[in-house]
C-alpha positions in Angstrom: 116.8 109.6 136.3 120.0 108.5 134.6 120.7 105.0 133.4 123.5 104.7 135.9 121.0 105.0 138.7 118.8 102.3 137.1 121.8 100.1 136.8 122.3 100.2 140.6 118.8 98.9 141.3 118.1 96.7 138.2 119.7 96.1 134.9 117.3 96.8 132.1 118.6 93.7 130.4 117.3 91.6 133.4 113.8 93.1 133.3 111.2 90.4 132.7 108.9 92.8 130.9 108.3 96.2 129.6 106.5 97.0 132.8 109.5 96.2 135.0 111.6 98.4 132.8 109.1 101.3 133.2 109.2 100.8 136.9 112.9 100.8 137.0 112.9 104.1 135.1 110.6 105.7 137.6 107.1 105.2 136.2 105.5 103.3 139.1 102.1 101.9 139.1 99.5 103.2 141.5 99.2 101.7 145.0 96.2 99.5 145.8 94.5 102.3 147.7 95.2 104.9 145.0 93.6 102.6 142.3 90.7 101.8 144.6 90.0 105.5 145.0 90.5 106.2 141.3 88.1 103.4 140.2 85.4 104.5 142.7 85.7 108.1 141.6 85.6 107.3 137.9 82.6 105.0 138.4 80.7 107.7 140.3 81.6 110.4 137.8 80.3 108.2 135.0 77.0 107.8 136.9 77.4 104.1 137.1 76.3 101.9 140.0 78.5 99.1 141.1 76.0 96.7 139.5 76.1 98.6 136.2 79.9 98.6 136.1 80.2 95.0 137.1 77.9 94.1 134.2 79.7 96.3 131.7 83.2 95.0 132.7 81.9 91.4 132.9 83.0 91.2 136.6 81.2 89.8 139.6 79.8 92.4 142.0 82.1 91.0 144.7 85.2 91.5 142.6 84.3 95.1 141.8 83.6 95.7 145.5 87.0 94.3 146.5 88.7 96.4 143.9 87.0 99.6 145.1 87.8 98.9 148.7 91.5 98.0 148.1 91.1 94.3 149.1 92.8 93.1 145.9 96.5 93.8 145.7 97.1 92.3 142.3 94.0 91.9 140.2 93.8 89.3 137.4 94.7 90.6 134.0 91.3 89.8 132.6 89.7 91.9 135.4 91.8 94.9 134.4 91.1 94.4 130.7 87.3 94.4 131.5 87.6 97.7 133.3 89.6 99.2 130.4 86.9 98.2 128.0 84.4 100.4 129.8 84.8 103.6 127.9 82.8 105.7 130.4 85.6 105.1 133.1 88.2 106.7 130.8 90.9 104.5 132.4 94.3 104.1 130.8 96.7 101.2 131.1 99.2 103.4 133.0 96.6 104.0 135.7 96.2 100.3 136.4 98.0 98.4 139.1 100.2 95.5 138.3 98.3 92.4 137.3 98.6 89.3 139.4 100.1 87.0 136.7 103.9 87.3 136.8 103.6 90.9 138.0 103.3 92.3 134.5 101.1 95.0 133.1 98.3 94.6 130.7 97.5 95.2 127.0 94.2 96.2 125.5 93.9 97.0 121.9 97.6 97.2 121.3 98.2 99.6 124.2 100.8 98.7 126.9 
């Protein structure tokens, strides 16, 4: 995608964040359903129960269930950080949906 195409939809100078700039350049975040499927598949591949993952990520069981069923369209940043800290899931920030707060992505350990 060329910069001229980006200029038609959103000037990079007007992006509120690095994440908006990435989206403008064609690096979209996964949909709610895509993330729900990915999270469930990674949890199952890691051999973790929902209860185990909720404990490791410091989330309530209800929050995790809502994420895995696609009931949460924009999770809180701390929720996403908790999932990223669970190494067994092997999630990356680029696989995460946009966080609720101001529609920006998340950072964990210096990664954007």
